[in-house]
C-alpha positions as CSV (number, residue, x, y, z in Angstrom):
1,M,0.2,0.4,0.0
2,A,1.6,3.4,-0.4
3,T,2.3,5.6,2.0
4,H,-0.2,8.1,1.5
5,N,-2.9,5.4,1.8
6,D,-1.3,4.4,5.1
7,L,-1.5,7.8,6.6
8,G,-5.3,7.4,5.1
9,T,-6.2,4.7,6.8
10,W,-4.5,6.2,10.3
11,G,-6.5,9.4,9.9
12,E,-9.2,7.5,9.2
13,R,-9.1,5.3,12.2
14,V,-7.8,8.5,14.8
15,A,-10.8,10.3,13.4
16,A,-13.1,7.2,14.4
17,D,-11.2,6.4,18.1
18,Y,-11.6,10.9,18.3
19,L,-15.7,10.6,17.8
20,R,-16.3,7.7,20.2
21,E,-14.8,8.9,22.7
22,K,-17.1,11.8,22.1
23,G,-20.0,9.5,23.2
24,Y,-20.7,9.0,18.4
25,S,-21.8,5.7,17.7
26,I,-19.9,4.5,14.6
27,R,-22.6,3.1,12.6
28,H,-19.6,2.3,9.5
29,Q,-16.2,2.9,8.2
30,N,-15.9,3.0,4.5
31,W,-18.9,2.8,3.4
32,K,-19.7,2.1,0.2
33,I,-21.6,2.5,-2.9
34,G,-21.2,2.3,-6.4
35,H,-17.7,4.7,-6.9
36,R,-19.1,7.2,-4.4
37,D,-17.7,6.7,-0.6
38,L,-18.7,7.7,3.0
39,D,-16.0,7.8,5.1
40,I,-17.6,7.4,8.5
41,V,-21.7,7.3,9.4
42,A,-22.1,7.5,12.9
43,S,-24.9,8.4,15.9
44,A,-25.3,10.9,17.6
45,P,-24.9,12.0,21.0
46,D,-28.4,13.0,21.1
47,G,-29.7,9.8,19.1
48,Q,-31.8,11.4,17.3
49,T,-28.7,12.5,14.1
50,L,-26.8,10.5,11.8
51,V,-23.6,11.8,10.9
52,V,-22.2,11.3,8.1
53,V,-18.0,12.5,8.2
54,E,-15.6,13.3,5.2
55,V,-11.7,12.9,7.0
56,K,-8.9,14.9,5.4
57,T,-5.9,13.2,7.0
58,R,-2.7,15.5,6.0
59,R,0.7,15.2,7.0
60,N,1.2,18.9,7.2
61,T,-1.3,22.1,6.6
62,D,1.9,24.3,5.1
63,Y,0.3,24.4,1.8
64,V,-3.5,24.3,2.2
65,A,-6.2,23.1,5.3
66,P,-7.2,19.9,4.6
67,E,-10.9,20.8,4.7
68,T,-11.0,22.7,1.4
69,A,-10.3,19.6,-0.3
70,V,-14.5,19.3,-0.1
71,D,-15.3,21.1,-2.8
72,W,-18.5,21.4,-4.3
73,R,-18.2,17.8,-6.6
74,K,-17.5,16.6,-3.1
75,I,-20.0,17.5,-1.7
76,R,-22.8,16.2,-4.2
77,N,-20.8,13.0,-4.1
78,L,-21.5,13.4,-0.2
79,A,-24.8,14.1,-0.8
80,S,-26.1,11.6,-2.9
81,A,-23.9,9.0,-0.8
82,A,-25.8,9.6,2.3
83,N,-29.4,9.5,0.4
84,A,-28.5,5.9,-0.8
85,Y,-27.1,5.0,2.4
86,M,-30.4,6.1,4.3
87,Q,-32.4,4.2,1.4
88,R,-30.8,1.2,2.1
89,Y,-31.2,0.9,5.5
90,R,-34.5,2.8,5.7
91,L,-34.0,5.1,8.6
92,D,-35.7,8.4,9.8
93,F,-33.1,11.0,10.8
94,D,-31.9,14.2,10.8
95,V,-28.9,14.2,8.5
96,R,-25.3,16.2,9.5
97,F,-22.5,16.7,7.1
98,D,-19.5,17.6,9.2
99,I,-15.6,16.4,8.2
100,I,-12.9,16.6,10.4
101,T,-8.9,16.9,9.8
102,V,-6.7,14.9,11.0
103,V,-2.8,16.3,10.8
104,G,0.1,14.3,12.3
105,D,2.7,12.0,11.0
106,G,1.1,8.5,11.2
107,T,2.1,8.6,14.6
108,N,1.3,12.8,16.2
109,A,-2.3,14.0,15.5
110,H,-3.8,16.8,15.7
111,I,-7.6,17.0,14.9
112,D,-10.4,19.9,14.1
113,H,-14.1,18.5,14.2
114,L,-16.1,20.8,12.0
115,E,-19.4,19.6,12.8
116,D,-22.3,21.2,10.2
117,A,-19.9,22.1,8.1
118,F,-22.1,22.4,5.1
119,P,-25.2,21.8,4.4
120,A,-27.0,18.9,2.0
121,P,-27.4,20.6,-1.5
122,M,-31.1,20.4,-2.6
123,W,-31.6,18.7,-6.4
């Protein structure tokens, strides 16, 4: 596996552990439908909200903040995959889209959790 893939896998693990510590229940990691995927799908501590989390992992932020990689195309794909997830599991929850950035070297991590990072696009 390429080094950047190892770093991404590590970042997603760190993000899932962080969410568990905050009282979230992880429903799925790396859930896929077609060519779209959801990094983490969790239930919020309130038990009423499904949280779709996009994880962005970087070694550093020297050039650009990791969350800037979530552009309109990625948002559209996340919303479409989240809709498919809700339909597949016949869920009736409020849905929130979060971004977790993990910056580190595979050992130490700095985590930022951007709750309600963007609204679901309307079609």
